[in-house]
NUZAKE-901656 format. One record per residue (C-alpha): residue number from 1; x, y, z. Coordinates in Angstrom, 2 decimals, padded with zeros to 5 digits, always signed. Example, Ala and Ser with C-alpha at 12.3 -4.5 7.8 and 13.67 -1.06 7.14 Angstrom:
2
+-----+---------+---------+---------+
|   i |    east |   north |      up |
+-----+---------+---------+---------+
|   1 | +012.30 | -004.50 | +007.80 |
|   2 | +013.67 | -001.06 | +007.14 |
+-----+---------+---------+---------+
***
This chain:
157
+-----+---------+---------+---------+
|   i |    east |   north |      up |
+-----+---------+---------+---------+
|   1 | +092.62 | +140.12 | +129.45 |
|   2 | +094.63 | +137.40 | +127.69 |
|   3 | +095.14 | +136.62 | +124.09 |
|   4 | +094.04 | +133.65 | +122.77 |
|   5 | +095.74 | +131.95 | +120.75 |
|   6 | +093.13 | +131.35 | +117.21 |
|   7 | +092.61 | +127.84 | +116.19 |
|   8 | +090.05 | +126.76 | +113.19 |
|   9 | +087.58 | +124.67 | +113.58 |
|  10 | +088.72 | +121.48 | +111.54 |
|  11 | +092.02 | +121.65 | +113.95 |
|  12 | +090.12 | +121.09 | +116.97 |
|  13 | +087.95 | +117.89 | +115.47 |
|  14 | +090.95 | +116.78 | +114.23 |
|  15 | +092.22 | +116.61 | +117.38 |
|  16 | +089.18 | +115.11 | +119.23 |
|  17 | +089.22 | +112.35 | +116.48 |
|  18 | +092.59 | +111.51 | +117.09 |
|  19 | +091.30 | +111.50 | +120.41 |
|  20 | +088.66 | +108.92 | +119.98 |
|  21 | +090.70 | +106.68 | +117.48 |
|  22 | +092.93 | +106.54 | +120.08 |
|  23 | +089.99 | +104.99 | +122.62 |
|  24 | +089.41 | +102.97 | +120.22 |
|  25 | +092.29 | +101.31 | +119.79 |
|  26 | +092.86 | +100.27 | +123.49 |
|  27 | +089.71 | +098.90 | +123.25 |
|  28 | +089.16 | +097.26 | +120.61 |
|  29 | +093.19 | +096.53 | +118.99 |
|  30 | +092.99 | +099.30 | +116.20 |
|  31 | +090.65 | +101.69 | +115.12 |
|  32 | +087.51 | +101.48 | +112.97 |
|  33 | +088.47 | +103.58 | +109.94 |
|  34 | +091.94 | +101.48 | +109.90 |
|  35 | +089.79 | +097.95 | +109.89 |
|  36 | +086.85 | +099.49 | +107.64 |
|  37 | +089.89 | +100.66 | +105.08 |
|  38 | +091.90 | +097.88 | +105.43 |
|  39 | +089.58 | +094.70 | +105.03 |
|  40 | +088.87 | +094.36 | +101.38 |
|  41 | +091.04 | +093.79 | +098.48 |
|  42 | +091.05 | +096.83 | +095.98 |
|  43 | +093.56 | +096.25 | +093.43 |
|  44 | +096.52 | +099.10 | +092.82 |
|  45 | +095.84 | +100.17 | +089.07 |
|  46 | +097.66 | +102.90 | +086.44 |
|  47 | +095.93 | +103.75 | +083.32 |
|  48 | +098.01 | +105.36 | +080.61 |
|  49 | +097.54 | +106.89 | +077.42 |
|  50 | +099.03 | +107.34 | +074.61 |
|  51 | +097.86 | +108.90 | +070.86 |
|  52 | +096.57 | +105.39 | +069.77 |
|  53 | +095.64 | +103.93 | +072.83 |
|  54 | +094.71 | +103.33 | +076.39 |
|  55 | +097.18 | +101.17 | +078.59 |
|  56 | +096.14 | +099.92 | +082.14 |
|  57 | +098.48 | +098.10 | +084.68 |
|  58 | +096.69 | +096.77 | +087.71 |
|  59 | +098.75 | +094.64 | +090.65 |
|  60 | +096.96 | +091.36 | +091.81 |
|  61 | +099.63 | +089.62 | +093.85 |
|  62 | +098.79 | +086.42 | +095.08 |
|  63 | +095.85 | +086.03 | +092.52 |
|  64 | +095.61 | +082.75 | +090.10 |
|  65 | +094.45 | +083.63 | +086.17 |
|  66 | +091.48 | +081.82 | +086.52 |
|  67 | +089.79 | +083.92 | +089.67 |
|  68 | +089.83 | +087.28 | +087.45 |
|  69 | +087.25 | +087.62 | +084.60 |
|  70 | +087.76 | +090.90 | +082.37 |
|  71 | +085.58 | +092.08 | +080.49 |
|  72 | +084.07 | +095.80 | +078.90 |
|  73 | +080.85 | +097.10 | +079.01 |
|  74 | +080.38 | +100.30 | +076.53 |
|  75 | +083.85 | +102.17 | +077.42 |
|  76 | +084.21 | +100.76 | +080.49 |
|  77 | +087.22 | +098.33 | +081.46 |
|  78 | +085.80 | +095.56 | +084.56 |
|  79 | +088.46 | +093.82 | +086.39 |
|  80 | +086.75 | +091.66 | +088.94 |
|  81 | +088.08 | +088.33 | +090.46 |
|  82 | +088.53 | +086.67 | +094.38 |
|  83 | +092.47 | +086.12 | +095.70 |
|  84 | +091.75 | +083.13 | +097.59 |
|  85 | +092.27 | +082.71 | +101.61 |
|  86 | +094.94 | +079.78 | +101.74 |
|  87 | +094.49 | +076.82 | +104.15 |
|  88 | +095.51 | +077.23 | +107.50 |
|  89 | +096.89 | +074.76 | +109.54 |
|  90 | +094.91 | +073.68 | +112.48 |
|  91 | +097.94 | +073.68 | +114.32 |
|  92 | +099.58 | +077.20 | +113.84 |
|  93 | +098.58 | +080.24 | +115.85 |
|  94 | +098.86 | +083.51 | +113.72 |
|  95 | +099.93 | +086.33 | +115.88 |
|  96 | +099.04 | +088.44 | +113.22 |
|  97 | +096.49 | +087.83 | +110.42 |
|  98 | +096.90 | +091.17 | +107.65 |
|  99 | +096.29 | +089.70 | +104.71 |
| 100 | +093.06 | +090.68 | +102.67 |
| 101 | +091.16 | +088.46 | +100.58 |
| 102 | +087.83 | +088.15 | +099.31 |
| 103 | +086.09 | +089.72 | +096.03 |
| 104 | +087.34 | +092.65 | +094.50 |
| 105 | +086.03 | +095.09 | +090.95 |
| 106 | +087.56 | +097.40 | +089.75 |
| 107 | +085.58 | +099.86 | +086.76 |
| 108 | +087.64 | +102.07 | +084.80 |
| 109 | +086.41 | +104.93 | +082.92 |
| 110 | +087.76 | +105.13 | +079.95 |
| 111 | +087.82 | +108.54 | +078.57 |
| 112 | +087.17 | +108.19 | +074.59 |
| 113 | +085.86 | +105.93 | +071.76 |
| 114 | +087.44 | +102.45 | +072.29 |
| 115 | +087.76 | +099.23 | +069.67 |
| 116 | +086.38 | +096.28 | +071.27 |
| 117 | +087.45 | +093.61 | +069.19 |
| 118 | +091.65 | +094.36 | +069.73 |
| 119 | +091.83 | +094.21 | +073.11 |
| 120 | +094.49 | +092.49 | +074.10 |
| 121 | +095.81 | +091.01 | +078.01 |
| 122 | +099.15 | +089.49 | +079.78 |
| 123 | +099.37 | +088.56 | +082.99 |
| 124 | +102.63 | +087.75 | +084.15 |
| 125 | +104.23 | +087.66 | +088.24 |
| 126 | +101.24 | +089.11 | +089.31 |
| 127 | +100.73 | +091.96 | +087.20 |
| 128 | +097.58 | +092.56 | +084.72 |
| 129 | +098.83 | +094.58 | +081.70 |
| 130 | +095.78 | +095.48 | +079.36 |
| 131 | +096.23 | +097.49 | +075.91 |
| 132 | +092.96 | +098.74 | +074.48 |
| 133 | +092.81 | +100.66 | +070.72 |
| 134 | +091.14 | +103.86 | +070.59 |
| 135 | +088.84 | +103.65 | +067.35 |
| 136 | +088.77 | +106.12 | +064.93 |
| 137 | +086.83 | +108.02 | +066.44 |
| 138 | +088.60 | +108.10 | +069.48 |
| 139 | +091.86 | +109.47 | +068.43 |
| 140 | +092.86 | +112.79 | +067.78 |
| 141 | +092.25 | +114.56 | +064.42 |
| 142 | +094.01 | +117.56 | +063.21 |
| 143 | +091.71 | +119.75 | +061.24 |
| 144 | +092.70 | +122.18 | +059.08 |
| 145 | +091.56 | +125.89 | +059.57 |
| 146 | +091.42 | +128.30 | +056.96 |
| 147 | +091.15 | +132.13 | +057.89 |
| 148 | +090.13 | +134.78 | +056.03 |
| 149 | +092.51 | +138.15 | +056.11 |
| 150 | +090.87 | +141.74 | +055.42 |
| 151 | +091.93 | +141.38 | +051.52 |
| 152 | +089.47 | +138.92 | +051.19 |
| 153 | +091.35 | +136.25 | +050.23 |
| 154 | +091.90 | +133.20 | +052.29 |
| 155 | +095.21 | +132.10 | +053.83 |
| 156 | +096.39 | +128.95 | +055.28 |
| 157 | +097.33 | +128.16 | +058.29 |
+-----+---------+---------+---------+
***
């Protein structure tokens, strides 16, 4: 009797997926899954928080300030715009076209109440920095807790 090494089903499925991707790569030039992920422009975004504000930093290389829009819908920051394709010279024969163009939209849900009237944004060298102050409701509050001891006197902690 031969002993066969046990392999989880997920590994077998991964091997099948790799083979299917290789077949599609050979036929179409690159995998369908890879094509779907890379054919849409979506800017990278960082969201950080301090006690007083949220800070959003978005990478928007190749985008003009006039081609983007920033808005607040409730506690959701919406960044949308378009990365326009440069006009191509008819005499050029491209071997690769890997840069991605088109419209984009990023919705960033903010986890606390904000002061929408004091939002500031700066766009420089393809980097968008947005500062969003928290409202008083959204800021952390320190609450004094009174603890009663068994002697019925109140102690402050």
